[in-house]
N, C-alpha and C positions, 0 to 999 in steps of 0.2 A: 494631422500634420498640415502646415501651410501648403497650399496648392502649388506654389512655385518652386518648392524644394525638390531636388532630384532624389528619387526614392530608389533604394537598392532592390531592383527586381531584374537581375541579369538573365540573359538567355542561355540555356544549356546547349553547349555545342561540342564539348570535348568527349568523344566516344570512349576514350580510355578510362576516364574517371566517372562516367555516367553511373555504372553499377554501385558506386560507393557514395553517391550523394546522400547526405543525412545519416550515414551509417557510421558507427564507431570504428575508427581506423587508427593505425599507426603509420605515419609517413616517414620514410628515410630520404633525406634530401642530399643533393650532390655535394653540399658543403659539410656533410656529416651530421647535421642536426637530426634529432628524432622528435617528432611532434605527435602528440596523442590528442585526438579530438574528433571533430566531424567536418567534412567538406560541406559548406552551406550553399555554395552556388558556383557555377562555372560561367565564364564570360566568353563571348565570341572571339576575344583576343587570346584565348588559351590560358587565361588566368584562373586560379582556383582560390576561392575565398574560404579560409580555414579558421574554424573556431576551436580553440584549445579547450580542454576540459575545465581548466581553471577559469578561463574567461567566460565559459558557458555558465559556470556556477555564479559568477559575478553578475552576468546579464540576467540570469533567472532571479537572483535576489533583488535586483534593481527594477526589473520590468515585469516579473511574473511569468505566466504561462507562455511557453515558446510559440504556441499557435497564434498568439496575438502580436508577435513582433513584426513590425513593419516600420523600418527606420529610415530617416534621411541618410544619404550616402555618407556624409561627413560624420554622423553619429555612429553608423555601423562600423566605420573604419577604426573607431576607437576600440572595438572589441575583436575584430577579425584581422587575420594576417593575409595579405594578398601574395600568393605564391605563383611563380612562373611554372606552368604545367611541365615544361621541359626539365625543370630542376628537381622534379619528384623522381627519385631513382627507384623507389620501391614502395608498394602499398601493401600493408598487412591488415587484413580484416581481423577484428577481434573474435576469433573462434576458439581460443584456448581458455579454459576455465580453471582458475586456481582455487576459487572459493565460491560457495553458494550461501546466500543469507536469506532467511525469511524476515521480511520487514513489515511492520504494522503500518496502518494508514498515517500515523503520526511520525513515521520514519524511524521507529525503534527496532533494532535487531533483536529478535527473540528466538529461542530454541523451542521447537515443538516436537516432542516425542511422537513417533508414529506418523508423521507427515510424509506423504509419498509424492514423488514427482516423476514425470516422464519427459525426456528431452529429445527433440529431433532438430536436425539442422534446418535453419531458416535462410533468409537472405543474408548477405555478408554482414558479419558482426552481430548476428541475432540468432536466437534459438527459439523454436516453437515449444511451448511449455504447457503441460497439463498437470493437474495436481488432484489429490484427494485427501480429505482431512482424516484424522484418526478415527478408527472404528466406523468408517463409512465407505461404501463401495462405489459411490458415484464419482466420476471424473469431471473436472471443471477445466475449461480451456482458457488459458490466459493469452493466447495468441503468440505473437513474436515479441520477445523481450531482448533488449540490447545487452551485450557483454561490454562492460566498461572496465578497462585495465585488468582484465582477467577475472572480474567479479560479476556474478549474476545475482541480482536482487529480485526476490520473489515477493510480490505484494500479497499480504494476507490481512484479513479482518479478524482480530482477536477479541473475544468477548469473555469477560469474567462473570462467573455464575455464583451468586451468593444465595445461600439457603440454609434452612435448619434441617438437621438430620431426620426429623420426623417426616419431612416432605421429600425425602430422597427419591422415592419411586416416581413421583410426579415430575420432579425436576430432571431426573435422568431422561424421561420421555421427552421433555421439552428440549434438552440439549441435542438429542438424536434428531428431533424434528428440524431444528435450526441448522444442524450439520448438513442437512439435505440441500441447503442454500449456499454451500461453500464457506460457511462461517466456522472458524476454529473456536471451540469453547474451552475455557479454562475451568475444568471441573475437578475438584480436589482428588477424587478417587482415581482419576486417570493420570494426574500430573504429579502427585506427591509419591515419593519413593521411601522405602524404609531408611531411617536415619536422617531424613531431611529436616532442616530447621523450618518446620511448617509455617510458623508465624511469619518469618522473613520471606519465605516463598510466596505466601499469600499477599503480603504487602507489596512485594515487587510485581506480582501479577496484576494487581489492581492499578498500579502506576503505569504499567506497560500497555494495559488493555485499551482498545478503541472504544469499548462500551462496557457498561456494568449492568447486568440484570439482577435486580433485587427481588427474589421470589418470596412472596408473603402468603400466609394462610391464617385463617381464624384460630387454628389450634396452636400456632407457634408465634404469632406476631407480638405477644406480650411476654414471651418467655425469655429468660436470661440465656446468654450464649454468645459464642464468638461472632455470630452473624451480626450482632449489634456493633461490634468493633468494625466489622467490614462495612457497615452502613456509614460509620463516621469516616473511615478511610475513603470511601467512595465520594462522600460529600466534600472532603478536602480536595480530592482530585478534580471534582467538578469545579470548585472555586478557582483552580489554577488554569482552567481551560478558557478559551475565548468566550465572551458572553453569547448565549444562544447556541453554543456548540452542544449537540446531543451527546450525552454520555450515560447518565443514570436513566434506566428504564425500569420502573416498578412493575412487577408482574403479579397480579392477584390470582392465586391458584384457586380461590373460592371466594365467597362473599366475606369480605373483611374490610377494615378501615385502616389504611396506611397511617403511620405516624405523621405528625404535623410537619416534620422536617422534609417530607416528600410531597407536601401539598402543592408545590409549584410545578411538579412534573406530571405530564400526562400519563395516566395509568393504562395498563393493558390487562384486560380480563381474560385469563386463559381458559375460561369455560364458555366463551361466546363463539359464535360461528366465524370461521375463517380467521381466527386470531393469529395463527402462525404465519399466514401470508402478510398480515398487517405488520407483524414483527419483522419479517423478512424485508419488507419495503423500507423499514427504518434502519436496518443494520447490515443487510446482505451486501456484498461487493457488487459493483456495477455489472460485471460480466455474468454473475449469477442471476441478478434481477432481470437482465435482458433474456437470459435463457429460460427463465420461468415466466416471462411475459408480465413482469411487475412494473 
């Protein structure tokens, strides 16, 4: 920004509102209005700069990551409302939950059978969250997550696992190993129930997944089977994602040669030393990578 422009960096001075800075809140004003959003700053004159949820989404879409926002005052006032602190009759921190959603890295809401969470009160408008993935006993700490309009969104990393039935035992061991890094794996034996339209479920799971592991072996790579349809579906999804976005990861269970359609993707050999940590570096969520020293 040009150096002569006044930049919005007010001093915090209002003790009444201090605990609610940057926390999701509902404000009840003396004129009867009800505002939902966050208090972005407090001025020495007793004013509160309030960013509504709708304006927050607009600002995020236009400017990106909120940690990078540093706006000239005139620009900032296009998004925030300046409130007189004395006009705030009531402050309600968002501590009531009406719904909880598990949300993938790409923002898709997904249902995950057997996904467990533990909630504890955090700072105003936040909950401390731990989770563990199906059939795994390890807890992963997500820290404090905001409650927004009664909804708590839990970020998850969802991985679809494609394989041939002959490789089932090796692939099951692979899924259990990657579950230890906080990754939720879509494995048909766990996710499909009697009576499900299994083809539709699989197609939806590939579309919703953050990553797709294509497990290949010398014994099955040339065989007919639904895994070949899954390969085509995965390639279609890869084509819809931004260039360079990691999605398909070929896993070689033994010495074999992947089909030419996968030639541009870096392979991972599951029989080499430390391969699971390398896979975790590629797909595990940031909190799990930090916890594992990756």
